C-alpha positions in Angstrom: -7.5 23.4 4.8 -10.4 25.0 6.5 -9.7 28.2 4.4 -9.4 26.0 0.9 -12.5 24.4 2.1 -14.6 27.9 2.3 -13.1 28.8 -1.1 -14.5 25.8 -2.8 -17.8 25.5 -0.8 -18.5 28.5 0.9 -18.3 29.1 4.7 -19.6 26.4 6.7 -19.9 25.4 10.5 -18.7 22.2 12.0 -15.8 21.6 9.6 -13.9 18.7 10.6 -10.5 17.2 9.2 -9.3 13.6 9.1 -6.1 12.2 8.1 -4.9 8.5 6.8 -1.4 7.9 5.7 -0.1 6.1 2.9 2.4 3.2 3.4 5.7 1.6 2.2 6.0 -2.1 2.7 9.3 -2.9 4.0 9.0 -6.6 3.0 6.4 -8.9 2.2 5.1 -8.4 -1.3 2.0 -10.2 -2.8 1.8 -12.3 0.5 -1.2 -10.4 1.7 -4.0 -11.9 -0.5 -2.1 -15.3 0.0 -2.8 -14.9 3.7 0.8 -14.6 4.9 2.9 -11.9 6.7 3.8 -8.2 5.4 5.8 -5.8 7.2 4.7 -2.1 6.3 4.8 1.2 7.7 2.5 3.8 7.9 4.0 7.2 6.2 4.1 10.9 7.1 2.6 11.1 3.6 -1.0 11.3 3.9 -4.5 12.2 2.6 -6.5 14.9 4.5 -10.3 15.4 4.0 -12.1 18.4 5.4 -15.5 17.8 5.8 -18.7 19.7 6.8 -22.4 18.8 6.4 -24.3 19.4 2.9 -27.9 20.7 3.5 -29.2 19.4 0.1 -28.2 15.7 0.9 -26.0 15.4 -1.6 -22.3 14.0 -1.2 -19.9 16.5 -2.9 -16.2 15.6 -3.4 -13.5 18.2 -4.5 -10.0 17.1 -5.0 -7.2 19.8 -4.8 -4.8 17.9 -6.8 -7.1 17.6 -9.6 -9.0 20.5 -9.3 -12.3 18.6 -9.7 -15.5 18.6 -8.0 -17.8 15.6 -8.3 -21.3 14.9 -6.4 -23.9 12.5 -6.1 -27.6 12.6 -4.4 -27.0 10.5 -1.2 -30.1 8.5 -2.0 -28.5 7.3 -5.1 -25.3 5.8 -3.5 -26.5 2.4 -2.8 -27.0 1.7 -6.4 -23.9 3.6 -7.6 -21.7 1.8 -10.1 -17.9 2.4 -10.8 -17.2 4.8 -13.3 -13.5 4.1 -13.9 -12.6 7.2 -12.2 -10.6 8.4 -9.1 -13.8 9.3 -7.5 -14.4 5.4 -7.2 -12.6 5.4 -4.3 -14.8 7.7 -2.5 -18.1 6.6 -4.0 -17.0 2.9 -3.1 -16.5 3.8 0.6 -19.8 5.7 0.6 -21.4 2.8 -1.0 -19.9 0.2 1.8 -21.1 2.5 4.5 -24.7 2.5 3.1 -24.6 -1.4 2.6 -23.2 -1.8 6.1 -26.5 -0.1 7.4 -24.8 3.1 8.5 -26.9 6.1 7.9 -25.2 8.4 5.4 -25.6 12.1 5.6 -25.1 15.0 2.8 -21.6 16.0 3.3 -19.1 18.2 1.3 -15.5 16.8 1.1 -12.4 18.5 0.1 -9.4 16.1 -0.3 -5.8 17.1 -0.1 -3.0 14.5 -0.4 0.9 14.2 -0.4 0.9 10.4 -1.2 2.1 10.3 -4.8 -0.3 8.6 -7.2 0.9 5.2 -8.9 4.2 5.0 -6.8 3.3 2.0 -4.8 2.7 4.2 -1.7 -1.0 3.3 -1.4 -2.8 6.5 -2.3 -5.6 4.6 -2.7 -6.0 3.5 1.0 -4.9 6.6 2.0 -8.0 8.3 0.5 -10.4 5.3 1.2 -9.6 5.5 5.0 -9.6 9.1 5.2 -13.1 9.4 3.3 -14.5 6.8 5.7 -13.7 8.4 8.6 -15.0 11.8 7.1 -18.5 10.1 6.4 -18.6 8.6 9.6 -17.9 12.0 11.3 -17.0 10.8 14.5 -19.2 7.8 14.8 -17.3 5.0 16.2 -16.2 1.9 14.2 -13.8 -0.6 15.2 -10.5 -0.3 13.7 -10.4 -3.6 12.1 -13.8 -3.2 10.8 -12.8 0.1 9.4 -9.8 -1.5 7.4 -12.2 -4.2 6.3 -14.7 -1.5 4.9 -12.3 0.1 2.9 -10.9 -3.1 1.7 -14.4 -4.1 0.4 -14.6 -0.8 -1.4 -11.6 -1.6 -3.3 -12.3 -5.1 -4.0 -15.9 -4.8 -4.7 -16.6 -1.3 -6.0 -13.3 -0.2 -7.5 -12.7 -3.9 -8.7 -9.2 -4.5 -7.5 -8.8 -7.9 -5.8 -6.3 -6.4 -3.2 -5.5 -7.9 0.1 -6.0 -6.1 3.4 -2.5 -4.7 4.0 -2.8 -1.3 2.8 -5.8 -0.3 4.3 -5.0 -2.2 7.7 -1.5 -0.4 8.0 -3.1 3.0 7.1 -5.5 2.3 10.2 -3.1 0.6 12.5 0.3 2.6 12.0 2.4 3.6 14.8 5.4 6.2 14.8 8.7 4.6 14.7 7.7 1.2 14.1 6.6 -1.2 11.3 3.3 -3.3 11.6 3.7 -7.0 11.4 0.5 -8.3 10.1 -0.8 -11.8 9.7 -3.1 -11.4 6.8 -5.1 -14.8 7.9 -5.7 -14.1 11.7 -5.7 -10.1 11.0 -3.7 -9.7 14.1 -0.6 -7.6 14.1 2.3 -6.7 16.5 4.6 -3.5 16.3 8.0 -4.0 15.4 10.5 -1.3 16.7 12.9 -0.2 13.8 16.7 0.6 14.6 16.4 4.2 15.7 20.1 4.9 14.6 22.1 4.1 11.8 19.7 3.7 9.1 17.0 5.7 7.3 14.3 4.6 4.9 14.3 6.3 1.5 11.9 5.7 -1.6 12.6 6.5 -5.0 9.6 7.1 -7.4 10.5 5.6 -10.8 7.9 7.9 -12.2 6.6 5.0 -14.4 3.6 2.8 -14.1 3.2 0.2 -17.1 -0.1 -0.5 -18.2 0.5 -4.2 -17.5 0.3 -3.8 -13.8 -3.4 -4.1 -13.4 -3.8 -7.1 -15.5 -0.7 -8.8 -14.2 -1.8 -8.3 -10.5 -5.1 -10.3 -11.3 -3.1 -13.1 -13.3 -0.9 -13.4 -10.2 -3.8 -13.8 -7.8 -5.2 -16.6 -10.1 -1.8 -18.2 -10.3 -1.6 -18.4 -7.0 -4.9 -20.0 -6.6 -3.9 -22.8 -9.2 -0.9 -23.5 -7.1 -2.9 -24.0 -3.9 -5.4 -26.1 -5.6 -2.6 -28.4 -7.0 -0.5 -28.6 -3.6 -3.7 -29.2 -1.4 -4.6 -32.2 -3.5 -1.7 -33.9 -2.3 -1.3 -32.0 1.1 -5.1 -31.2 2.3 -3.6 -29.2 5.1 -2.5 -26.5 2.6 -5.4 -23.9 2.0 -3.3 -21.2 0.9 0.3 -20.7 -0.1 1.0 -19.6 3.5 0.6 -23.0 4.7 2.8 -24.6 2.1 6.5 -25.4 2.4 9.1 -25.5 -0.5 9.3 -29.2 -0.1 5.5 -29.5 -0.8 5.7 -27.3 -3.6 8.6 -29.1 -5.2 7.0 -32.4 -5.1 3.7 -31.2 -6.5 3.7 -31.4 -10.6 3.1 -27.9 -11.8 3.8 -25.9 -14.7 6.9 -23.8 -14.3 5.6 -20.5 -14.2 3.2 -21.5 -11.4 5.8 -23.0 -9.6 7.8 -20.0 -9.6 4.7 -17.7 -8.6 4.5 -19.9 -5.6 8.1 -20.0 -4.7 8.2 -16.4 -4.6 5.2 -16.3 -2.0 6.6 -19.0 0.2 10.0 -17.9 0.3 8.9 -14.1 0.7 6.9 -15.2 3.9 9.9 -16.7 5.2 11.9 -13.4 4.6 9.3 -11.3 6.3 10.1 -13.4 9.7 13.8 -13.2 9.0 13.8 -9.5 8.4 11.6 -8.9 11.8 14.4 -11.0 13.6 17.3 -8.8 11.9 15.3 -5.6 13.0 14.9 -6.7 16.5 18.9 -7.5 16.6 19.7 -4.1 14.7 21.4 -6.2 12.1 21.4 -3.7 9.2 23.5 -5.7 6.9 21.1 -8.7 7.0 18.0 -6.2 6.5 19.7 -5.3 3.6 20.7 -8.7 2.4 16.9 -9.7 2.8 15.9 -6.4 0.8 18.0 -7.6 -2.1 16.6 -11.3 -1.8 13.2 -10.1 -2.0 13.6 -8.1 -5.0 15.5 -10.7 -7.0 12.6 -13.0 -6.2 10.2 -10.7 -7.5 12.2 -10.0 -10.4 12.7 -13.5 -11.5 10.0 -15.8 -9.7 7.1 -13.2 -9.5 8.1 -11.4 -12.7 6.7 -8.0 -11.6 9.5 -5.7 -11.8 10.6 -3.6 -14.8 13.8 -2.2 -16.5 13.6 1.2 -14.5 12.9 -0.4 -11.2 15.8 -2.9 -11.8 18.2 -0.1 -12.6 17.0 1.7 -9.5 17.7 -1.2 -7.4 21.2 -2.1 -8.9 22.4 1.4 -8.9 21.7 1.8 -5.1 23.3 -1.3 -3.9 26.3 -0.1 -5.6 26.4 3.0 -3.7 28.5 3.1 -0.5 26.5 3.3 2.6 23.2 1.7 1.2 22.4 -1.7 3.2 19.7 -2.9 0.6 17.1 -1.8 -2.0 13.9 -3.6 -3.6 10.9 -2.6 -5.2 7.9 -2.0 -3.3 4.2 -2.1 -4.0 2.2 -4.1 -6.7 5.1 -3.9 -9.4 5.6 -2.7 -13.0 6.9 0.5 -11.8 6.4 2.7 -8.9 8.8 3.0 -6.1 12.0 1.3 -4.7 12.6 1.3 -1.0 16.1 1.8 0.3 17.6 1.4 3.6 20.4 4.1 3.8 23.0 5.0 6.3 22.4 8.6 7.5 25.7 10.0 6.5 25.4 8.4 2.9 21.9 10.1 2.2 23.4 12.8 0.4 25.6 10.7 -1.9 22.7 8.2 -2.4 20.3 11.0 -3.4 22.6 12.8 -5.7 23.9 9.5 -7.5 20.6 7.9 -7.7 18.9 10.8 -9.1 21.8 11.6 -11.8 22.2 8.0 -12.9 18.4 7.6 -13.5 18.2 10.9 -15.3 21.3 10.0 -17.4 19.5 6.6 -18.1 16.1 7.1 -18.7 15.6 11.1 -19.0 13.6 10.9 -16.0 13.6 13.0 -12.8 13.1 10.8 -10.0 11.7 12.3 -6.8 13.7 10.6 -3.5 12.0 11.2 -0.1 12.5 9.7 3.3 10.0 7.6 4.5 9.4 8.1 8.3 7.0 5.4 10.1 4.0 7.5 11.4 0.9 7.2 13.1 -2.4 5.7 11.8 -5.5 7.4 10.5 -7.6 9.5 12.7 -8.9 13.2 13.2 -6.6 16.2 13.2 
């Protein structure tokens, strides 16, 4: 990366490299912005940022993947507006650093990433957190504050009303463990995953339907409608995390709002059940909960799509696959699969061949190895 940096920007002293991982969410989908529970793992797929000072007090950013360079005068960062471009993730982090009262210096950034864009593996959080570390350049920020700053960049600058899960796990990830996050208290605990008998594999559908962004916002609004209605009868309910199925079913709601809320309530319960199964090394139950989660997303939350449903149904028909589900925001992206090690070859061959035959798409398949959170390399 140092060599690549100097090819782009010229020789520089004091080049530092920072890394932040993408993530795959094992279970707990669309529960984070409802202040519930999620269970992601940080991945060995990550974004790296090489950084060095810029003497002209500009912020430069070059993406290797896109072969594009952009720059902004540091003095104008505070007034920047989103451009609807990938650089919004960098500019948004810089914008938040300035508004947090932290002095921002001119810097040159080279970005390299192995997190696939649009696959539901949180390439956005990986670039946000690695960029923040590069711009802080070794200055200390509490890990939770770092995650919050990057979430604000995505919510307030990029304009995506995301929960904190992606940025949180990118900061707090741990090798060989999932991170159980309470999205209300913002506390977490580590859940060791079975070390033998199962591997986590993702399959990238290579599709991302345009409906995804608008539907995400719509789901956030629908959940808020459900909370408002339930809380009129049960004042102790301040988010869907507080609600029970009994409270939901006793509240008059339009069918679609009821189904959205039912997914969130049952998904929160599935997270806790999955944690218990993982601690018991109950691989069969872990797989069952994966499939239950997917069916809920498919029918109650309605965020799946034909390609993803095909990948899930194909996977669970392969001997040695414990379970499969969609992961991420929905309408495309990846499935996550629990696969017995001796079945991996069969799983990869059959899932790729079947998907290619049905949709004419070559689906990348890659192992998800729970890895450490963000830091300087």
